[in-house]
C-alpha positions as CSV (number, residue, x, y, z in Angstrom):
1,M,0.0,0.0,0.0
2,T,1.1,3.6,-0.7
3,I,0.4,6.6,1.4
4,K,-1.6,9.3,-0.3
5,I,-1.5,12.9,0.7
6,Y,-3.7,15.7,-0.4
7,N,-1.2,18.3,-1.8
8,S,-2.4,21.9,-1.3
9,L,0.0,22.9,-4.1
10,T,-1.5,20.7,-6.8
11,Q,-4.9,20.6,-5.1
12,K,-5.2,16.9,-5.5
13,K,-4.5,13.6,-3.7
14,E,-1.1,12.2,-4.7
15,D,1.0,9.1,-4.0
16,F,3.7,10.0,-1.5
17,K,7.1,9.6,-2.9
18,P,9.9,11.0,-0.7
19,L,13.0,12.5,-2.1
20,E,15.1,9.7,-0.5
21,A,13.6,6.2,-0.2
22,G,12.7,5.4,3.4
23,K,13.3,8.9,4.7
24,V,11.1,11.9,5.2
25,G,12.0,15.6,5.7
26,M,9.1,17.5,7.3
27,Y,8.8,21.1,8.4
28,V,5.9,22.6,10.3
29,C,5.3,26.2,11.2
30,G,5.3,26.4,15.0
31,V,4.1,29.0,17.5
32,T,4.8,32.7,17.9
33,V,5.6,33.0,21.5
34,Y,3.7,36.1,22.7
35,D,0.9,34.4,24.8
36,E,-0.4,31.1,26.1
37,C,-1.0,28.4,23.5
38,H,-4.8,27.7,23.0
39,V,-6.7,24.6,21.8
40,G,-6.3,25.7,18.2
41,H,-2.5,25.4,18.6
42,A,-3.1,22.0,20.3
43,R,-5.0,20.7,17.3
44,S,-2.2,21.8,15.0
45,L,0.6,20.3,17.2
46,F,-1.4,17.1,17.6
47,I,-2.3,16.7,14.0
48,F,1.4,16.8,12.8
49,E,2.5,14.6,15.7
50,V,0.0,11.9,14.5
51,V,1.4,12.3,10.9
52,R,4.9,11.9,12.1
53,R,4.0,8.8,14.2
54,Y,2.2,7.1,11.4
55,L,5.1,7.8,9.0
56,K,7.4,6.1,11.5
57,Y,4.9,3.3,11.9
58,R,5.1,2.7,8.1
59,G,8.9,2.4,8.3
60,Y,10.1,5.9,7.4
61,E,12.9,7.6,9.2
62,V,11.4,11.0,9.8
63,R,13.4,14.2,10.4
64,F,10.9,16.6,11.9
65,I,11.5,20.3,12.2
66,R,9.1,22.7,14.0
67,N,10.2,26.3,14.4
68,I,9.6,28.9,17.2
69,T,9.0,32.5,16.1
70,D,10.6,34.5,18.9
71,I,10.9,37.8,17.2
72,D,7.7,39.3,15.7
73,D,5.5,42.4,15.8
74,K,3.1,40.6,18.1
75,I,5.8,39.8,20.6
76,I,7.0,43.4,20.6
77,K,3.5,44.8,21.0
78,R,2.6,42.5,23.8
79,A,5.9,43.2,25.6
80,A,5.3,46.9,25.4
81,Q,1.8,46.5,26.8
82,L,3.2,44.4,29.8
83,G,6.2,46.6,30.3
84,V,8.7,43.8,29.8
85,L,11.5,43.2,27.3
86,P,10.5,41.2,24.2
87,D,13.3,38.7,24.9
88,D,12.0,38.0,28.4
89,L,8.4,37.7,27.1
90,A,9.5,35.2,24.4
91,H,11.5,33.2,26.9
92,K,8.6,32.9,29.3
93,F,6.2,31.7,26.6
94,I,8.7,29.3,25.1
95,L,8.9,27.5,28.5
96,E,5.1,27.6,28.7
97,Y,4.9,26.1,25.2
98,Y,7.2,23.2,26.2
99,H,5.1,22.6,29.3
100,D,2.0,22.4,27.0
101,L,3.7,19.9,24.7
102,D,4.7,17.7,27.6
103,S,1.1,17.9,29.0
104,L,-0.3,16.9,25.7
105,G,2.1,14.0,25.4
106,I,3.5,15.4,22.2
107,D,7.1,14.6,21.4
108,R,9.6,17.4,20.8
109,A,10.7,18.0,17.2
110,D,14.1,16.7,16.1
111,V,15.1,20.4,15.8
112,E,13.1,23.3,17.1
113,P,14.9,26.3,15.7
114,K,14.3,29.8,17.0
115,A,14.4,32.7,14.6
116,T,16.8,34.7,16.7
117,D,19.4,32.0,16.6
118,H,19.4,32.3,12.8
119,I,19.9,36.0,12.2
120,T,23.2,35.4,10.3
121,D,21.6,32.9,8.0
122,I,18.7,35.2,7.4
123,I,20.9,38.2,6.6
124,S,22.8,36.0,4.1
125,A,19.5,34.9,2.4
126,V,18.3,38.5,2.1
127,G,21.6,39.5,0.6
128,G,21.4,36.6,-1.9
129,L,17.9,37.7,-3.0
130,I,19.1,41.3,-3.6
131,D,22.1,40.0,-5.6
132,R,19.8,37.9,-7.7
133,G,17.4,40.8,-8.4
134,Y,14.5,39.5,-6.4
135,A,14.7,42.1,-3.6
136,Y,15.4,45.8,-3.2
137,F,16.3,48.3,-0.6
138,L,13.8,51.1,0.3
139,G,13.9,53.6,3.1
140,G,15.8,51.3,5.5
141,D,13.8,48.2,4.7
142,V,14.4,45.4,2.3
143,Y,11.4,44.1,0.2
144,F,10.8,41.1,-2.0
145,S,9.6,42.0,-5.5
146,V,6.7,39.6,-6.2
147,D,6.7,40.7,-9.9
148,K,10.1,39.0,-10.3
149,F,8.8,35.6,-9.2
150,K,6.7,34.4,-12.1
151,D,5.0,31.7,-10.1
152,Y,3.8,33.9,-7.3
153,G,0.3,32.8,-6.3
154,K,0.7,29.2,-7.3
155,L,0.0,27.9,-3.7
156,S,-3.0,30.0,-3.0
157,N,-4.1,29.7,-6.7
158,Q,-4.4,33.4,-7.2
159,R,-3.2,35.7,-10.0
160,L,-1.2,38.8,-9.2
161,D,-3.9,41.1,-10.6
162,Q,-6.5,39.4,-8.3
163,M,-4.3,39.8,-5.3
164,R,-3.4,43.3,-6.1
165,A,-7.0,44.4,-6.4
166,G,-7.6,43.3,-2.8
167,V,-4.7,45.1,-1.3
168,R,-5.2,48.3,0.6
169,I,-2.3,50.8,-0.3
170,A,-1.0,52.6,2.7
171,K,-0.5,56.4,2.6
172,N,2.9,57.3,1.2
173,E,3.4,53.7,0.1
174,E,6.4,53.6,-2.2
175,K,6.8,49.9,-2.8
176,K,7.2,48.9,-6.4
177,N,4.1,46.6,-6.0
178,P,1.7,46.9,-3.0
179,L,2.1,43.0,-2.6
180,D,5.8,43.3,-2.1
181,F,6.6,42.1,1.4
182,V,9.3,42.9,3.9
183,L,12.5,40.7,4.2
184,W,14.3,43.0,6.7
185,K,12.8,45.7,8.8
186,R,14.8,48.8,9.9
187,A,15.2,49.2,13.6
188,K,12.8,51.3,15.6
189,K,13.8,52.9,18.9
190,G,13.6,50.6,21.8
191,Q,12.9,47.4,19.7
192,P,15.2,44.4,19.3
193,S,17.7,44.8,16.4
194,W,20.8,43.3,14.8
195,P,23.5,44.8,12.6
196,S,23.2,44.2,8.9
197,P,24.5,45.5,5.5
198,W,21.3,47.6,5.4
199,G,21.6,49.0,8.9
200,E,20.2,47.9,12.2
201,G,17.1,46.0,11.9
202,R,15.3,42.6,12.3
203,P,14.0,40.0,9.9
204,G,10.5,39.8,8.4
205,W,8.3,36.8,9.5
206,H,8.2,35.0,6.2
207,I,12.0,34.9,5.5
208,E,12.5,33.2,8.9
209,C,10.7,30.0,8.0
210,S,12.3,29.8,4.5
211,V,15.7,30.0,6.0
212,M,15.2,27.6,8.9
213,S,13.4,25.0,6.9
214,T,16.1,24.8,4.1
215,K,18.9,25.0,6.7
216,Y,17.8,21.8,8.4
217,L,16.2,19.9,5.5
218,G,17.9,21.1,2.4
219,V,16.8,23.4,-0.4
220,T,14.1,20.9,-1.4
221,F,12.3,18.7,1.1
222,D,9.3,16.4,1.3
223,I,6.5,17.9,3.5
224,H,5.7,21.4,4.6
225,G,2.7,21.8,7.0
226,G,0.7,24.4,8.8
227,G,-2.8,25.9,9.2
228,R,-5.0,26.8,6.3
229,D,-4.7,30.4,7.4
230,L,-1.0,30.4,6.6
231,I,-1.5,29.5,2.9
232,F,-1.5,33.2,2.0
233,P,0.5,35.2,2.5
234,H,3.0,33.2,4.7
235,H,3.5,30.0,2.8
236,E,3.1,31.7,-0.6
237,N,5.9,34.1,0.4
238,E,8.1,31.2,1.8
239,I,7.9,29.6,-1.7
240,A,8.7,32.8,-3.5
241,Q,11.7,33.5,-1.3
242,A,13.2,30.0,-1.2
243,E,12.7,29.1,-4.9
244,S,14.1,32.5,-6.0
245,L,17.1,32.1,-3.8
246,N,17.9,28.4,-4.5
247,A,16.5,27.9,-8.0
248,A,14.9,24.7,-6.8
249,T,11.5,23.4,-5.7
250,F,10.9,24.3,-2.1
251,A,8.6,21.6,-0.7
252,N,7.1,18.7,-2.7
253,Y,3.9,18.2,-0.6
254,W,2.0,20.9,1.3
255,M,-0.3,19.9,4.0
256,H,-2.8,22.3,5.6
257,H,-5.2,21.7,8.5
258,G,-8.6,23.3,9.0
259,L,-9.1,25.8,11.8
260,L,-10.8,25.3,15.1
261,T,-13.8,27.3,16.3
262,I,-15.7,27.3,19.5
263,D,-19.4,27.0,19.4
264,G,-19.4,28.2,15.9
265,Q,-17.3,31.3,16.5
266,K,-13.7,32.1,15.9
267,M,-11.8,31.9,19.1
268,A,-10.8,35.3,20.5
269,K,-10.2,36.9,23.9
270,S,-12.5,39.8,22.9
271,L,-15.4,37.3,22.6
272,G,-14.6,35.6,25.8
273,N,-14.2,32.2,24.3
274,S,-10.5,31.7,24.3
275,L,-9.5,28.4,25.8
276,T,-5.8,27.8,26.6
277,I,-4.2,24.3,26.5
278,K,-3.7,24.4,30.2
279,E,-7.4,25.3,30.8
280,A,-8.5,22.5,28.4
281,I,-6.4,19.9,30.1
282,A,-7.5,20.9,33.5
283,K,-11.2,20.7,32.5
284,Y,-11.3,17.7,30.2
285,D,-9.7,14.2,30.1
286,L,-6.7,14.3,27.8
287,N,-7.8,11.3,25.7
288,A,-11.3,12.9,25.3
289,L,-9.6,16.0,23.8
290,K,-7.5,13.9,21.5
291,L,-10.4,11.8,20.3
292,F,-12.2,15.1,19.6
293,F,-9.3,16.2,17.4
294,L,-9.2,12.8,15.6
295,S,-12.9,12.8,15.0
296,S,-12.5,15.3,12.1
297,H,-10.2,15.0,9.2
298,Y,-7.2,17.2,9.6
299,S,-8.0,19.2,6.5
300,S,-11.5,20.1,7.7
301,P,-12.5,22.8,10.1
302,I,-13.6,21.6,13.6
303,D,-16.0,23.1,16.1
304,F,-15.3,22.7,19.8
305,T,-18.4,22.3,22.0
306,E,-19.3,21.0,25.4
307,D,-21.6,18.4,23.9
308,K,-18.9,17.0,21.7
309,M,-16.5,16.8,24.7
310,R,-19.0,14.9,26.7
311,E,-19.6,12.5,23.8
312,W,-15.8,11.8,23.5
313,D,-15.4,11.5,27.2
314,K,-17.8,8.7,27.2
315,A,-16.0,7.1,24.3
316,R,-12.5,7.3,25.9
317,K,-13.8,5.2,28.8
318,K,-14.0,2.3,26.4
319,I,-10.3,2.5,26.1
320,D,-9.9,2.5,29.8
321,I,-12.1,-0.5,30.2
322,F,-10.1,-2.5,27.6
323,Y,-6.9,-1.9,29.5
324,D,-8.6,-2.8,32.7
325,R,-9.8,-6.0,31.3
326,L,-6.3,-6.7,29.8
327,S,-4.8,-6.2,33.2
328,S,-7.4,-8.2,35.1
329,T,-6.9,-11.3,32.9
330,G,-3.3,-11.6,34.1
331,A,-2.0,-11.9,30.5
332,S,1.8,-11.8,30.2
333,G,4.5,-12.7,27.8
334,D,5.9,-15.4,30.0
335,S,2.6,-17.2,30.2
336,V,1.9,-17.0,26.5
337,Q,5.3,-18.4,25.4
338,Q,4.4,-21.9,26.5
339,V,1.3,-22.0,24.1
340,E,1.9,-24.5,21.3
341,K,-1.5,-25.0,19.8
342,L,-4.2,-22.4,19.5
343,S,-7.9,-23.1,20.0
344,P,-10.4,-22.3,17.2
345,D,-11.4,-19.1,19.1
346,L,-7.8,-17.9,19.3
347,K,-7.2,-18.8,15.6
348,S,-10.2,-16.7,14.7
349,V,-8.8,-13.9,16.9
350,R,-5.5,-13.9,15.1
351,I,-7.2,-13.7,11.7
352,R,-9.4,-10.8,12.9
353,L,-6.5,-8.8,14.3
354,K,-4.7,-9.0,10.9
355,E,-7.9,-7.7,9.3
356,I,-8.1,-4.8,11.8
357,R,-4.5,-3.8,11.3
358,L,-5.1,-3.7,7.5
359,S,-8.2,-1.6,7.9
360,F,-6.4,0.8,10.1
361,E,-3.6,1.2,7.6
362,E,-6.0,1.6,4.6
363,A,-7.6,4.5,6.6
364,M,-4.4,6.2,7.5
365,D,-2.7,5.6,4.1
366,D,-5.6,7.6,2.6
367,N,-4.4,11.1,3.5
368,F,-4.3,10.3,7.2
369,N,-8.0,9.7,7.5
370,T,-8.3,9.7,11.4
371,P,-12.0,9.5,11.5
372,C,-12.0,6.3,9.6
373,A,-9.0,5.0,11.7
374,L,-10.9,5.9,14.9
375,A,-13.9,3.9,13.7
376,V,-11.6,0.9,13.2
377,L,-10.2,1.4,16.7
378,F,-13.6,1.5,18.4
379,G,-14.8,-1.4,16.2
380,F,-11.7,-3.3,17.6
381,L,-12.8,-2.4,21.2
382,D,-16.4,-3.7,20.5
383,Y,-14.8,-6.9,19.2
384,T,-12.7,-7.5,22.2
385,S,-15.9,-7.6,24.4
386,E,-16.5,-11.0,22.8
387,F,-13.5,-12.3,24.7
388,M,-15.5,-12.2,27.9
389,N,-17.4,-15.3,26.6
390,F,-14.2,-17.3,26.1
391,N,-12.9,-19.7,28.6
392,Q,-10.4,-18.3,31.1
393,E,-7.3,-19.3,29.3
394,D,-8.5,-18.3,25.9
395,R,-9.8,-15.0,27.2
396,R,-6.3,-14.3,28.8
397,L,-4.5,-15.0,25.5
398,A,-7.0,-13.1,23.4
399,F,-6.5,-10.0,25.4
400,Y,-2.8,-10.6,25.4
401,F,-2.7,-10.8,21.5
402,S,-5.0,-7.8,21.2
403,G,-3.0,-5.7,23.6
404,F,0.0,-5.5,21.3
405,L,-2.0,-4.3,18.3
406,F,-4.2,-2.0,20.2
407,G,-1.2,-0.3,21.9
408,E,0.4,0.2,18.4
409,L,-2.7,1.8,17.0
410,C,-3.2,4.0,20.1
411,Y,0.4,5.1,19.8
412,C,0.0,6.0,16.0
413,L,-3.1,8.1,16.9
414,G,-1.3,9.8,19.8
415,I,-3.7,8.4,22.4
416,S,-2.4,8.2,25.9
417,V,-2.5,4.9,27.8
418,K,-2.5,5.7,31.5
419,D,-2.1,3.3,34.4
420,K,-5.2,3.4,36.6
421,V,-4.6,3.5,40.3
422,S,-7.3,2.1,42.5
423,R,-7.9,2.9,46.1
424,V,-8.3,-0.8,46.7
425,D,-5.2,-3.2,46.3
426,D,-5.3,-6.4,44.3
427,E,-5.2,-8.7,47.3
428,E,-8.1,-7.0,49.0
429,I,-10.1,-7.2,45.7
430,M,-9.6,-10.9,45.4
431,E,-10.7,-11.4,49.0
432,R,-13.9,-9.4,48.4
433,I,-14.6,-11.4,45.2
434,D,-14.2,-14.7,47.1
435,E,-16.6,-13.4,49.8
436,R,-19.1,-12.4,47.1
437,I,-18.9,-15.9,45.4
438,K,-19.6,-17.6,48.7
439,A,-22.5,-15.2,49.4
440,R,-24.1,-16.0,46.0
441,V,-23.5,-19.7,46.5
442,S,-25.3,-19.6,49.8
443,G,-28.1,-17.5,48.3
444,D,-27.3,-14.3,50.2
445,F,-27.6,-12.0,47.2
446,K,-28.1,-8.9,49.3
447,K,-24.7,-9.4,50.8
448,A,-23.2,-10.1,47.3
449,D,-24.7,-6.8,46.0
450,K,-23.2,-4.9,48.9
451,I,-19.8,-6.2,48.2
452,R,-20.2,-5.3,44.5
453,D,-21.4,-1.8,45.5
454,K,-18.5,-1.3,47.9
455,L,-15.9,-2.3,45.4
456,E,-17.5,0.0,42.8
457,A,-17.3,2.9,45.2
458,G,-13.5,2.2,45.4
459,G,-13.2,2.3,41.7
460,I,-13.5,-1.5,41.0
461,I,-16.0,-2.9,38.5
462,L,-16.9,-6.6,38.8
463,E,-17.8,-8.6,35.6
464,D,-19.3,-12.1,35.7
465,T,-18.2,-14.2,32.8
466,K,-20.1,-16.9,30.9
467,D,-18.0,-19.6,32.5
468,K,-19.1,-18.4,35.9
469,K,-15.9,-16.7,36.8
470,T,-15.7,-13.2,38.2
471,I,-13.1,-10.7,36.9
472,Y,-12.6,-7.0,37.7
473,R,-11.5,-3.9,36.1
474,R,-10.7,-0.4,37.4
475,K,-12.8,2.6,36.6
């Protein structure tokens, strides 16, 4: 099977063919560190983590780069409002960003370059664009000339005359074309700046990503990702800069995710509906949040509501129940190694697990279709409920075999598997179960029910199997 990716550049689904067999170079636009990350950022971070994990699952060696924008107009403006230095503000929110990544269970990128660590590289790139005739110096700033790049607009599928018609020309605007964008900004009093051939200044936003991506992945790489809101002008400008400078295709595949709204509205502090990652994790179960993200295809918009979170919180409990059952059966590698002949039930399980893996891969190979992959995962969970009707040994082995596959699929989808801690220890549970069995045998069903209720209050759920055994799982 071949992975297919919807390429925003060609606007069609294509077979994924990396530049180098077995290896993938992937760059994703990261956060601008001027405030706390919100659930929209969480979706973006999570989506590309799932893409990375699945590519690794399919056998690729992935080099994943996700930048940090630590110098920008937004950072300077927010720092001024708070009366702090821009550097200090950026440092504070970089630490908060890493805390959010860890809380979400999202791995760090292989390299997480900061713009301010690459000023020399950026100055070199701007100089190269000037030398090649793609940029010009004007009033202390350096601009990229979009008229010089014949393919400008190819990502956003717009013509120059269409784009120009929609641009508001500022008073005293002297740029050659109102669409020309800044590569290097002259210094303003009290703002961060660095020396350059064009005077003290700082880089424009777009040139930062062009420089950092090609520095770590080469002038041409496999996948560039980001939000749909970045297609124009940010990603369009990245292409223009990089391809003008290097005379080579920038990125072969462009992946863009849809945006997140809350109750049908764009998230904004002014609307009072902004939800930070920290607030979301404090309020909702982490897996419920991840299942919500997975429930919509990455390329589609997604609307965050309380009703949806309640729905996915119920769904995530099925995952907990599976692992509780897996644990309660006592399945282990040591006990399974001695099995020489499988029963008909277990042979059927083995066949079904292969079918489930194939269905999961078919879903994910189709442009990382997580809603379909999620349907496979929950169908898998429903199937494992049938194991409760097996005899004790077959039940144990069926859960053991299933545990490996289910763990792999959960990992691919970024779903966290947490150990459940009960207020009741295992020895006490078994004693209570024995008491309950004796009570039922003697006909004292009232006492048996009390034991069940007491265990449930302690987070333990009893399940009576078809072969008249009692097993337990933790809530």
